Structures are given as structure tokens and as C-alpha cells.
N, C-alpha and C positions, 0 to 999 in steps of 0.2 A: 453777751458781753462781759460775763462773768462778776464776781462781786465784787460791790458797789459800798463802799464803806464811808464816815461823815467825813474822813480827811481824805481821801480821794480827790484830784485836781481834777477837772474836767475845762477840757478847751476847747474852746471855739473858735475857728478859723477867719478872723478881723480881713486878711488881704482880699486882693481884688478877686472876681467870681469867677471863674475858670468856664469860656465861653463855651456854646456847641456851634460847631461848623455844620452850618443848612446842607442837609443831604438825604436823596433820597435812596435808602441802602435795603430795598425790602428785594430779597432776594426767592421769594415764596412766588411760584408759579400756578397753583391752584385758581380755581374759579369759585367764585360765592353763588349761591343759589339769587334769586329773586329776591326772597325775603332778608337776605341777609345783605344782599346789596341795599336795599331799602333802612335797611337798620344803620348800616355802616355811614350811608348820605344824611341819617339825621342824625348821626354823630358829629360827622365832620360838620355839618352847621351850626352845630353847637358851639365847635372848637372854634372856628372861625369867627363866629359873634362872640366868643367870652363868655361861653355858659359852661355849666357844669351839667353831666349827663348821664343815666343810667341806662343800660341793657340788660332788661329783664328776658334769659332765654333760657328755653324750657332744657332740660339735661340733654346734652348730644345736639343741642340747636348749629353747634359748630360760633360759639362766642369768641373762642382763642382766636380765628380765624377774623373775624369784625375786628379783632384786636390789631390785628396786624394793620388793617388799612388806615386804624385811627393813629397808630404810633407813627407810619410812615409819612402823616402828616404833620403831627408834632414837632417828628424829627426835622422834617422841611421847612419847620417854621424856624428851627435854631432853637429850639425848649426842651430842656432837661427833662426827663420822664423814668418814673418809677410804679412797678407793679409792686403789689404788697398783697397778700393773703395771710389770712390766719393761722393755717396749716401749712408743716413741713410738706406732708405730701404732695398738697398741690402743687408747691416753688417744684418740688423736684419731678414732677411729671410735667410743667408748665416748661421748665428749662431747655432742653434738648429741643423742644419745637420750636422757641422765641431764637433760638441760637442756627437751627436751619433755614429759618425764615431771615433771618438779618446776620449774614456770614461774614459779612464785613464787621461789625460790631461786636467791640470788647463790653461784654454783659458780664456783672457782678451779680454772682446766685450766695445771697446771704441765710442763716438760717445758725440754728444753735450748732457750734461742733462746723461750721465750716470756714474757710479759707480767711482772715480778715483783708479789707479790702486796701488797697495802695493808691490814693487817691479817687476820684470820681469817674468811674466808668461810661462811656457811652450810654450805657441804662442799665439800670439797675433792678432786679429783683429778687424782692426780698419777705420775709415773715413780717407781719405789723412790729413785731418787738423789734426786728432790726433799724426798724425807723428812728429808733432813738436815737443811734448814730447820727442825723441828720439835721442841721441846723439851715433853715431858709436854703433847701439846695436842688427843689425841685419844681419847674412851672406846673407839671401835672402829679397826680397818683392815684393811679388807677389801683381799685381794692377788687381785686375779685374774691367772691363768695364773701362778701361783709356782715352776713347774719350768723358766720361759723363763731363758734367759741376760739378765743377766748375774747376776741374783738367786741363781738356784741354783748359781751357783758363786760367790759373792763375799757372805763371812761380815761385812763392814764394813755390805754395805747390809742385812741380818738386822738388824743392831746400830743402823742407824739408823729401822728399822722400832719395834723396842722402846723405843728411846730415844722417838719421836714418840707414845707412849702412857701417858695418867696411868696414875700406880699402882694397879693391879688391872685393866688396860685389856685389851681382847680381842684377838686377830689372828683371822681370819675368812679360809679358803682357798675360790675358787673356780676351778676348774680341768676341760678334760678330760682330763689327762693329769698327774694328781698324782704327785709323786716318793713315793718309800718314808719318805725323812727328814721331810716334812712331818705332823706332830700335831696334832690337838685331841683335843677332848673327844668329840664327837660329830660322826657322817658322814652324809649323804642320796647314793642312788647314783640316779642319774636315766638311765638305759640307754635311753630312746628320744628319738628328736628330736620338737619341737612337733607336725608334722604329721603325724606316724605314720608314714613310709615309714622304710625301714633305710639304714644307712649305706652309700654308695657304696665298694663293695670294692675295692680296689686289683688290676689285673693286671700282672703283670711280662712285659717282651717283652726280650729281647735286642738290643742293640747295641752289638757288639763293635768295633767301629772308630770308635765318636764321639770318641775324642779325638785321632784323625788327622785325621778330616774336620774336628776343629773347627780344629787347629792351621793347616790348608791353607784355610781362610776359607769350609770350605763347611760345607751344612747335611748332617748326617748323615741318609740317605735315608730312614731310619721313621721320623722325625721330620719328616722333609719331608714327608711324607707325610699323616701325623697331624694338621699345622698346617695343608694345603692341605683337607681334610676340615674342619677346624672351621670355616675361613672361607666353603666350599661352604655347611655350614650357617646361616652367620651366629651363630656362638656363640662368647661370647668365653673366653680361654684364660688362664692362665697357665702360664710353662713356670718351672721352677727349676733350677739351676745348683747345683753344690758351693762354686766359687769367682769373685770377681769376674773372675779371669783369663780362667777359660774364657765367664762374662757374657760379655766384652770381646771374646773370641772369636768369638761366635757371629754371623757375614754377613748384612747385608741391613739394612734400614731398620726393623727392627721396636726399638719404646722398650723401654727397659731401666732397673732402678732397682736401687740396695743401700743401705746405712747409710750413705754418707756422700753419696747424691744430692740435690742441692739441690731438688730440684722433686716428689720423691716422692709427697706427700700430692696434688697436681696430677695426676699422672699415674695414680694410682690412680683418682682420681673420674674422670679422662676415659675409664679400662674401662667405669666405672661406668656413667658416661652413655652410652656406646655411642660417644664420639667417636673411640677405637682398639680395635681389633679382640682384639688380644694384649698379654702384656706380660709379659719377662722381666725375671726376680728372682732373688737368692739367699734363703737361707731368711729371710731379714728379714720376706717377708710369709706364713710359715706361718702365724700367727695374726693374731684382727681383723679378719679383711678378710672381709666379706659380698657379696657379688655376683651377682646373681641367674643361673641357667642358667651357672654359671661350670665350665669344664672344665678338667682339670689334666694337667699332664706332670712328670715328675722327669728330669731326663738325669744321669745319672752317679750310680746310686742307690746304688749301692756302695762311694761314697766314703763315710768315716767321721764327717762332719756330719751326715749322715742316718741318724739314730739312730729308733729304737721310737718314741719321743716324737713326735721331730720328721714324722716320717712319717706318724703318725696325724693330726697337727695338719694337715698341708696335706694328705691326704685328705678332712678334713672342711670345706675350702672349696667340696666340689663338694654339690649337692643341699640346698643350706639353705633355700631359698626352698618355701613349699607350690604354687605354680604350677609348677615345675621342681624334682622332689624327688629326681633321678635327676642322675648327670653320668658323665663318662669319666676314670677317675684310672689313669694308665699311668705305670710305672717303667721308663724306658728302662736297662737295664743293660749291668756286661759281667761277670756274675757274680752269683748270690744270696747276699744275706749274712743271718746271723740277727735280724740287726732287721730286714731285710725281712719276714721268717716273720713275726716274732713281731707288727711292726704288722698283716698282714694277718688274722692269727690272733685278735689281738685284737678288730678290728674286727668279725670273724666271730660271734667269743665273744658281743662285746655285742649283735647283732644277733638273736643268740637267745634272750637273757631277755625 
């Protein structure tokens, strides 16, 4: 929204509220699994009876396709909807899928640097920051990955979401790792991926001197061996680092991205298209990235930024396609933490359900 000073005028529309024409505009022709359909029917029941709902779905369970059905019902009831997410990367990943599923709708995609909207679109897809633009505009706000930073740590963003709702509106949550403070009237658990294969379980591997190697502009030997194997097998991969400084210390000509990188979107697409083999990143890519046959390495997994939720999300980038339902997820570390243990145990527990 740009800078706002104390003398900036903030204008709220007081005229008549634009109406939504009830219509069923879903053009997606895919099919849901039995578990996806069950979760959707439970969510539809909440919508019909005026309840908020949470979809707790493991990474790769197909929660976006479940969302399509909920959006179709909301639209058919003449209700206005926004989908919000804390991370721009998730918005950019979701936008083309939504437009393909609802071809006849005008969908505004709002994030820092995007085009400014003109009036209310049929469907709004936005970062949670962008909901500051709206006042009593939506009957429903669906928050995708509500446990992600900064929404999970910023009460003003929670207030922005609430302000964007009409009186009596509903907030729904969709996440693979919902935090305990998120409360809804009803909840659905989807513990299986859409292709039926289990979640890849991370393995722990010691890298005791990784910091020393990186500061000397050398690749830690265990990581160097792992990279060489992925290149030999011609498999795309992501390497996660705990800090931008450590990311920049990584030697070689491998591409790297972080929150302030101007071409982050383009580099992720190059990895998806096979134009580059691997990509180094901070936790900015822990969510919303789906690339077939992707392999995952985390360097310095004992660092505090790698929480249980973050590690579950990172591990969830692997094995997402039916063609390649497995993948290597390795946590290179200088000591195993409780977050690492809890993340691995949570994945194993979900695989048993």
C-alpha cells in the first residue's frame, strides 16, 4: 500500500454494497479422492449452517482442490470471498490454478508490487497485508497457511482480516501445520496425500563442521556428496539455509533466493521447468512450492528458525506428484533438536493414520 503518514486521507466507501450474482462457475473437471470428498462435504456443511471451518490437510493432500468446491458453494450462495495467505510465493503459486478452475471469474491477485485493483473482483486472492485495503467487503475469508510468518506473529494482520469481513462473516483456515491458537467451529483432518503414498520421512545426517566450511567458501563434504548424487540422478533439488548470510557464503554458481530477491519467482519457475538443476533458499520457500520429483536438503537444521512446523512444511515439498511420490529429505545438523524430533515424529504419526 506504500507509505502512509499521519496526514494521509483514508477513505471508506459508504455507498451501496455491490452484489454478487449467485452462480456456479467452477470449470475444474478433476475428481476428488474419497477422503478429499469427505473433507469437502464437512466444510460445505459448515458453510450451510453458518459455521467457521478448518481443513487440516497434510502437505500434498490436495487442499486446493477441496477449496475449489467450497468456493463454488460460496459463490452459488451469492457470497463474496477472499483467499488470503501470509506469503507472496503461495499467492503466486495459487493464482494460475484458481484462474484455471474458475475461468469466467475476474480474480484480483494482490501482493506487494502487484497492480492496484479497480473495484471488487469476483474473487480476491491476496496476501494478508493487502486486506488492509478492504472494509466489510467479504462474507468469507479463507486463510491458507495461517500459521506462517508474519500473520502468526502480527496481531495487526489478524485485525486486518477481521476488518475485511462483513458483520457476521466467517474466517476459515486451510493448513498442513495449524497452530494451536487457531480456533474454528468445526475441523476436518486429511492425513493422506491425494495419491495415497506416505509422506517422505526426513533422515538426520551429521555435518559437524558445516559453518567452518561455509565461512571458508567450501561446500561441506556431506552436502557436496548429496548434491553430486542429485545431479547424477538428474533430480531437481532445494537446499534450505537458516540465514541469508549463510546462503550468500555458499560457494559455487548455484542460484539462490531469499525474501528480498528481485527474481525469486523467475528462478523458481526455471527450477520447475528444468532449466536449472537446484536452488539454494532461505525458509521463504518452505510453503506453496510444488515441483515434481523434488529432493530436499536442510543445512544447519539445529538453528532456531527451523521450528517443528517449518520442518514439516519443508519436508512436504518432496514426493508431491503421483508420478514421483517419494523423495529424499535430509536434515544436515550439528546436533539434533526437539523440533527436529517432533517434526519427524509428527510425519510418522500421520503416515500411520
